[in-house]
C-alpha positions, 0 to 999 in steps of 0.5 A, spaced: 985 812 378 982 819 379 988 825 379 987 831 383 990 838 384 991 843 390 986 849 390 989 856 391 985 857 397 986 851 401 988 843 401 981 842 398 982 837 392 978 838 386 977 833 380 981 834 374 977 837 368 972 833 364 970 829 371 963 831 374 963 834 381 962 829 386 956 833 389 953 833 382 953 826 382 950 825 389 944 829 387 943 826 380 943 819 383 938 821 389 934 825 384 934 819 378 935 813 382 939 810 377 945 809 382 941 808 388 935 804 390 929 809 390 927 805 396 933 807 400 930 814 400 925 812 405 928 806 408 935 808 409 938 810 416 940 817 415 942 819 423 948 815 423 955 816 421 957 814 414 960 807 413 968 807 412 968 805 405 964 811 403 968 816 399 969 823 403 963 826 399 958 822 403 956 828 408 954 832 402 950 826 399 947 825 406 945 833 406 942 832 399 938 826 400 935 829 406 932 835 402 930 829 398 926 826 403 923 833 406 920 834 399 917 827 399 914 828 405 911 834 403 908 831 396 906 825 400 902 830 405 899 833 399 897 826 397 892 823 401 892 816 398 900 816 399 900 819 406 898 813 410 903 808 406 909 813 407 908 814 415 908 807 416 915 806 412 918 812 416 916 809 422 919 802 420 925 806 418 926 810 425 925 803 429 931 799 430 932 793 426 932 788 433 926 792 436 921 790 430 915 786 432 915 779 428 910 779 423 907 772 421 905 770 414 898 770 416 898 777 418 901 779 411 895 784 410 895 787 417 895 795 416 899 796 423 905 791 424 904 791 431 897 788 431 900 781 429 904 781 435 898 782 440 896 777 445 889 775 445 888 770 450 885 775 455 880 778 450 873 776 450 872 772 443 866 771 439 865 767 433 860 770 427 858 763 426 855 762 433 851 768 431 848 766 424 845 760 427 841 764 433 834 766 432 831 773 432 829 773 439 836 771 442 840 776 437 836 782 439 837 780 446 844 780 445 844 786 441 841 790 447 846 788 451 851 791 447 848 797 447 844 797 441 837 801 442 830 797 441 828 802 436 834 801 431 833 793 432 826 794 430 827 795 423 833 791 422 834 784 418 838 778 421 844 780 417 844 787 419 843 785 427 849 780 426 853 786 423 852 791 428 853 786 434 860 784 431 862 792 430 860 793 437 864 787 440 870 789 436 869 796 439 868 794 446 875 791 445 873 783 443 876 779 438 872 776 433 873 769 429 869 767 423 869 761 418 866 760 411 867 757 404 871 762 400 869 765 393 874 768 389 872 774 384 875 775 377 878 781 380 883 777 385 880 778 392 875 774 395 869 773 400 868 768 405 860 765 404 856 763 410 853 756 409 847 758 413 846 763 408 847 757 402 853 761 400 848 767 398 852 774 398 850 778 404 853 784 409 856 779 414 861 776 409 868 776 410 873 780 405 880 776 403 885 780 400 889 778 394 895 777 397 893 772 402 890 768 397 896 768 393 900 767 400 896 761 402 894 758 395 887 759 396 882 756 391 874 757 391 871 752 395 876 752 401 873 752 408 877 758 411 877 760 419 881 766 422 881 772 426 877 778 423 877 785 424 871 790 423 870 795 417 873 802 417 870 808 415 870 807 408 869 800 408 863 795 408 865 788 410 869 785 415 876 783 413 880 777 415 886 779 419 889 772 421 888 765 417 888 760 423 886 754 418 884 751 411 879 746 410 880 744 418 888 743 417 894 747 418 894 753 413 901 751 411 898 744 408 894 748 403 900 750 399 903 743 398 896 739 396 895 736 390 889 739 385 883 735 385 884 734 377 890 730 378 888 725 383 887 718 381 880 715 381 879 708 383 873 704 384 870 704 391 873 699 396 871 701 403 863 700 405 859 706 408 855 702 413 847 704 412 845 699 418 843 702 424 837 699 428 832 693 427 826 698 425 830 701 419 828 696 413 830 701 408 837 702 409 838 695 411 836 693 404 840 698 401 846 695 405 845 688 402 842 689 395 846 695 393 851 697 398 854 704 397 862 705 398 866 711 399 867 714 392 860 711 390 856 715 384 849 713 385 843 714 382 836 713 386 831 713 380 824 715 383 817 717 380 813 722 384 811 720 391 815 714 392 818 716 398 825 718 395 826 724 400 824 720 406 830 715 404 835 720 403 833 722 410 835 715 413 841 715 408 844 721 411 842 719 419 845 712 418 852 716 415 852 721 421 851 715 426 856 710 423 861 714 420 862 721 424 869 722 420 865 723 413 863 730 412 856 730 409 852 735 405 845 735 403 844 739 397 836 741 395 835 744 388 828 746 386 825 743 392 819 746 397 821 750 403 817 746 408 822 740 405 828 744 407 826 746 414 824 738 415 831 736 412 834 741 417 831 739 423 831 731 421 839 731 419 845 733 423 849 735 417 850 741 413 844 743 409 844 747 403 838 749 399 835 753 393 828 753 393 823 753 387 822 760 388 829 762 386 832 763 379 835 758 375 842 762 376 841 761 383 841 754 383 847 753 379 851 758 383 849 754 390 851 747 386 858 749 383 860 752 390 858 746 394 862 742 389 868 746 389 868 746 397 867 738 396 873 738 391 877 742 396 876 737 402 878 731 398 884 735 396 886 735 404 884 727 404 877 727 407 871 723 405 865 727 403 858 725 401 853 729 398 846 728 397 843 731 391 836 732 390 835 732 384 840 732 378 834 732 374 832 739 376 839 741 376 839 739 369 833 744 368 836 750 371 843 749 367 838 748 361 835 755 362 842 758 364 847 756 358 848 760 352 844 757 346 848 753 342 842 752 336 842 744 337 836 742 341 835 735 343 828 731 344 824 735 349 827 742 349 834 740 352 840 744 349 846 740 347 850 744 351 846 744 357 848 737 360 855 738 360 856 741 367 851 737 370 855 731 368 861 734 370 858 735 377 856 728 378 862 725 375 866 728 380 864 723 385 870 718 386 875 714 390 882 717 390 888 713 391 892 719 394 887 719 400 880 721 401 873 720 397 867 724 394 861 720 394 855 723 390 848 720 391 843 723 387 835 722 385 833 722 378 826 724 377 822 719 372 815 717 370 813 725 370 810 725 364 815 730 361 819 728 355 825 733 358 826 729 364 826 722 360 832 725 356 836 727 362 835 721 366 837 717 360 843 721 359 845 720 366 843 713 367 849 710 365 854 714 368 853 712 375 856 705 378 850 704 383 843 705 382 837 704 386 830 704 383 824 706 386 817 702 384 811 706 383 807 700 384 810 698 391 808 705 393 801 705 391 800 699 395 804 702 401 810 698 401 816 702 403 821 702 402 819 701 395 825 699 392 825 694 386 830 689 388 831 686 381 833 692 378 837 695 383 845 694 384 852 696 385 857 695 380 863 691 383 860 690 389 865 684 391 870 690 393 865 692 398 862 685 401 866 680 404 866 673 400 862 670 405 857 675 404 857 675 396 856 667 396 850 668 401 847 674 396 848 670 390 843 664 393 838 670 396 838 673 389 837 666 386 831 664 390 827 671 389 829 672 382 822 668 380 818 672 385 814 678 383 816 685 385 811 685 390 812 678 393 820 680 394 819 686 398 813 683 402 818 677 404 824 682 405 820 686 410 817 680 414 824 677 415 828 683 416 823 685 422 824 678 425 831 678 425 836 683 429 840 685 424 842 683 417 847 678 419 841 674 422 837 675 416 842 672 411 842 666 416 835 665 416 834 666 408 839 661 407 835 656 411 829 658 408 833 657 401 835 650 403 828 648 405 826 650 398 831 646 395 
């Protein structure tokens, strides 16, 4: 209880001696912030009447707080870094609560709150990925329509032209969307890298703030699609405004996904059908003698000039035709540029490359980015297939980039160089919770390099399917140059029906005494005469019965 006594000049009550003046308490609280939250100085409502529960000294407190706010405004006016933030807080304080526009979680990093409530249906749209796949002639023509002069275009590279078109489109009132694979940097923020640039940093990358990364539980490798804004005066990159989807799912799904390392690996149980037409003998032979399932870890052992690149193209085309639900990535490491172009024009898939004229660090960066993207898609229960050419050259790149351990194996291979390539190849698995990651990789043999032999021996026992190409068959121009006796798949009974397994046992028993050349000649001749593999098995069983 507070005791009072009357003043001689009127009825104003004063506290007894030993108690501080209420105005002094209010001023101390406003200056120190011990009794009141400091945020109330900027977000409180100072224009309305005081609540009935407040003491009689409330008007004095309001006067003191207003003077404090005025001093804060002066300080923020002198500080350019805090001026913009303070003005936004002041606008939010002056706006009634019921009139505040709804701010979605996807627009948490939008500087202006009113931007997240706009209607974009009637505005022209442009996707940055559409520009990156266009040729230089089409890009320059489009840039001219946006008012960019020919003199400026003459000295610009493709990425610079795309950047200027996006800025001009935004300046004309249009909205822009973009998608890419997220790469999170050590500082906490990230960028969306474009697959058209093989995830190489460029000027048209999209900036993602750390708060957006935390809000949606984003990880390196996530495929993010959303609306972007043009860079401001002191910025260099486009920034993400709204997250529309993550890994082709709703953005909210990414918050509850199970990490890849916690998923349960299983043997492949669903077969990838590689049979397409009667003339494609290569994939038909693979479909019978070394079937590939979703989640397979397969190695194609290939000497030079045995047709491994052509075989990879046929496998890719068969997967895209028979399994459109599979996300296919072709990863070319240390290959020739003309082979990259040929693969891009032949295969309807995402082709990521790092040619032989790139440094080893670039090979490693591209491979790890592709692996992280595949892992994120598997976390969203999608089936992913990676065609890697080749695991041998990738191991060479890691041998050049890893820190020297002092322990060198035969052929000059560092003892720590093969750890990460094995981790990449070992990521292939069928997942019990849904989804799968299939990796079909080539391994170089008979190159005359001791290092290549060591690398192949290290990876030989890690796969659960092996396709062996024979140099003797390719020298005789017998393609596919597959050594049937040495090729096969572990637990193939999970991929083939019981009837198919019985027929394959009979077929292998018949061809086992034959020479490798005779086997492939027989298979090519019989398959050309049969419409599909089912008809081929019936004809081979008839021939086996006649031989018996």
